[in-house]
C-alpha positions in Angstrom: -0.1 15.4 8.7 -0.9 13.4 5.6 -0.1 9.8 4.8 0.8 7.7 1.7 0.2 4.1 0.8 3.4 2.3 -0.3 3.3 -0.9 -2.3 6.4 -3.2 -2.1 7.0 -6.1 -4.3 10.1 -8.3 -3.6 10.1 -9.8 -7.0 11.2 -6.6 -8.6 12.1 -5.4 -5.8 10.6 -2.0 -5.8 8.6 0.4 -3.7 6.1 2.7 -5.3 3.5 5.1 -4.0 -0.1 3.9 -4.6 -1.7 7.0 -3.3 -0.7 10.0 -1.2 -2.2 13.0 0.6 -4.5 10.7 2.6 -5.7 10.9 6.2 -4.4 8.0 8.4 -7.9 6.4 8.4 -8.2 6.7 4.6 -4.7 5.3 4.1 -5.5 2.3 6.4 -8.8 1.7 4.5 -6.9 1.8 1.2 -4.4 -0.8 2.4 -7.3 -3.1 3.4 -9.0 -2.6 0.1 -5.8 -3.3 -1.9 -5.0 -6.4 0.2 -8.4 -7.9 -0.3 -8.8 -7.3 -4.0 -9.3 -10.5 -5.9 -6.6 -9.8 -8.5 -4.0 -9.6 -5.8 -5.2 -12.6 -3.8 -2.5 -15.3 -4.0 0.3 -13.2 -5.3 -0.2 -10.5 -2.6 -0.2 -13.0 0.2 3.1 -14.4 -1.0 4.9 -11.4 -2.2 3.4 -7.9 -2.1 3.2 -5.7 1.0 1.4 -2.5 1.6 2.5 0.1 4.1 1.1 3.3 5.4 3.7 6.0 6.2 3.7 9.7 6.9 4.1 11.7 3.7 7.4 13.5 3.6 7.1 17.0 2.0 
C-alpha cells in the first residue's frame, strides 16, 4: 500500500496532494518536514493541516 500527503488550507478551502506513492514512514516524515518549514511557521499553525492517507488507485 502506498500513501499520499494531503495539504488542507481552510482559507481557500481546498485539499491538494503534496506528494503521493510514498511509504507510510516517508509520508509521515514528509508531514513533519512540511510542518516545521520556516515559511509555513505561523500560517501553518493557524490554518494549514497536513494529512497522511492511503493512496486510492
